[in-house]
C-alpha positions in Angstrom: 177.7 88.1 -15.2 178.0 91.0 -17.3 179.8 93.4 -14.8 183.3 94.3 -14.4 185.5 93.7 -11.5 188.9 94.9 -10.3 191.6 92.6 -9.2 192.5 93.6 -5.6 194.2 92.2 -2.4 196.7 90.1 -4.0 199.9 91.6 -2.3 201.6 92.2 -5.6 201.3 88.5 -6.5 198.3 88.7 -9.1 195.3 86.7 -9.2 196.0 83.4 -10.8 194.0 83.2 -13.9 193.3 79.5 -14.7 191.7 77.5 -17.5 189.1 75.9 -15.1 187.8 76.7 -11.9 190.3 74.8 -9.6 193.5 75.4 -7.9 195.0 72.6 -9.9 193.9 73.9 -13.1 196.5 75.2 -15.6 197.4 78.7 -14.8 197.1 80.9 -18.0 198.8 84.0 -16.3 198.6 86.4 -13.1 196.4 89.2 -13.2 197.7 92.2 -11.5 195.9 94.2 -8.8 194.1 97.2 -10.4 193.5 95.7 -13.4 189.7 95.3 -14.8 188.0 92.1 -16.3 184.7 91.4 -17.4 182.7 88.6 -15.6 181.3 86.2 -18.3 180.5 83.2 -16.2 180.0 81.7 -12.9 179.9 81.4 -10.0 181.1 77.9 -9.5 182.1 76.4 -6.1 185.4 74.2 -6.1 188.0 73.6 -3.4 186.4 76.0 -0.8 186.5 79.0 -3.2 183.9 80.7 -5.4 185.2 81.1 -8.9 184.0 83.6 -11.7 184.9 83.2 -15.2 186.3 86.5 -16.6 187.4 87.8 -20.2 190.6 89.9 -20.4 189.5 93.0 -22.5 192.8 93.6 -23.9 193.0 90.2 -25.9 189.7 88.2 -25.3 191.4 85.5 -23.2 188.8 83.8 -20.9 189.7 82.0 -17.8 188.6 81.8 -14.2 189.5 83.6 -10.8 188.8 83.4 -7.0 186.0 85.8 -6.0 188.2 86.7 -2.9 190.5 88.9 -5.0 187.8 90.7 -7.0 185.6 93.9 -6.2 183.2 95.6 -8.5 185.1 97.9 -10.8 184.4 101.9 -10.3 
């Protein structure tokens, strides 16, 4: 929490940015590879995944993403 992460490894599909930490939760939008977000909550375990709560610095939107597609931002 309090660090920035970059979205990586989605194969061009983007990371599903969701309202809750669950694969069945409403999808807000896809976060493209190479974009950077602030970690504001988590981790939470659900559905075999580790989820982190992220804030989009461009508009303040908060949602959840799977850790598998994040790395520390440079």
